[in-house]
C-alpha positions as MATLAB code, in Angstrom:
seq = 'MSRDERSGTEQPIEIRFSAKVKADELRFNTAPENRVVFTGDAAVESTSGSTRTNLPDEVEEHVTYRDVEIHYAIEAKLPRIDGFSGDPAR';
ca = [
      95.637  103.147   58.847;
      99.621  103.340   59.437;
     101.950  100.523   60.063;
     103.220   99.698   63.604;
     106.934   99.711   63.643;
     106.835   97.092   66.661;
     104.481   94.791   65.492;
     104.618   95.262   62.119;
     100.899   95.620   62.234;
      98.444   98.444   60.446;
      97.023  100.497   63.067;
      94.373  102.337   62.492;
      93.375  106.354   62.819;
      91.821  106.590   66.408;
      90.512  110.229   65.968;
      89.117  111.509   63.089;
      86.921  115.084   62.656;
      85.715  115.867   59.093;
      84.024  119.144   58.058;
      82.451  119.875   54.777;
      81.327  123.647   54.625;
      80.072  125.295   51.206;
      79.036  129.111   50.759;
      77.623  131.058   48.131;
      79.693  134.523   48.777;
      82.386  134.612   51.165;
      84.962  137.496   52.010;
      87.378  138.382   54.829;
      87.874  141.792   55.755;
      90.860  140.770   57.539;
      92.537  137.189   56.207;
      92.705  134.849   58.759;
      95.831  133.245   60.335;
      95.552  129.693   61.251;
      97.406  126.293   61.814;
      96.486  123.039   63.500;
      99.558  121.993   66.138;
      99.497  118.378   67.467;
     101.032  117.876   70.658;
     102.741  114.808   72.622;
     103.541  111.815   71.046;
     100.306  112.022   68.746;
     101.921  114.569   66.571;
     104.178  111.958   64.541;
     101.095  110.017   63.628;
      99.001  113.104   63.136;
      97.424  114.961   60.114;
      95.530  117.677   58.717;
      94.304  119.064   55.625;
      91.771  120.961   53.595;
      90.670  120.605   49.780;
      88.712  123.460   48.325;
      86.877  124.870   45.209;
      86.812  128.378   44.574;
      88.966  129.657   47.335;
      92.578  129.912   47.402;
      94.750  128.734   50.156;
      95.566  131.995   51.370;
      92.842  134.413   50.658;
      93.128  138.004   50.278;
      91.427  140.644   51.847;
      87.816  142.305   50.767;
      87.578  139.653   47.916;
      84.408  138.297   47.329;
      84.789  134.556   46.336;
      81.666  132.769   45.440;
      80.390  129.147   45.429;
      83.087  127.982   47.752;
      83.214  124.773   49.083;
      85.737  123.389   51.875;
      86.925  119.568   53.058;
      88.600  119.877   56.197;
      90.303  116.646   57.753;
      92.210  116.142   61.114;
      93.512  112.192   61.453;
      95.507  111.441   64.646;
      96.468  108.059   66.282;
      97.316  107.743   69.653;
     100.665  106.463   71.634;
     100.447  102.526   71.843;
     100.712  102.500   75.718;
     102.528   98.937   77.544;
      99.807   97.087   78.842;
      97.116   98.510   77.406;
      95.440   97.385   74.977;
      92.911   99.873   74.134;
      89.815   97.936   74.277;
      87.375   99.916   76.617;
      86.059   96.191   78.359;
      89.153   95.324   79.663;
];
């Protein structure tokens, strides 16, 4: 949760995606380039990141990594729209 500056109340994460991947062996012939980009108003309140076991943040080409585990998460908050409560029943 984060604090809504206008109301002073805690605002929940509206979008959360998480994944867990395990591999006995992992090898990259070409080191990947990756990034996450948040656009629009959600960018300010959004985050992503991973925790890794036996895998560096920057992998090397033609290196075999063993007993790899990756936990990855993306979290975003949607911007408030005046007059909209966020409740689909309303």
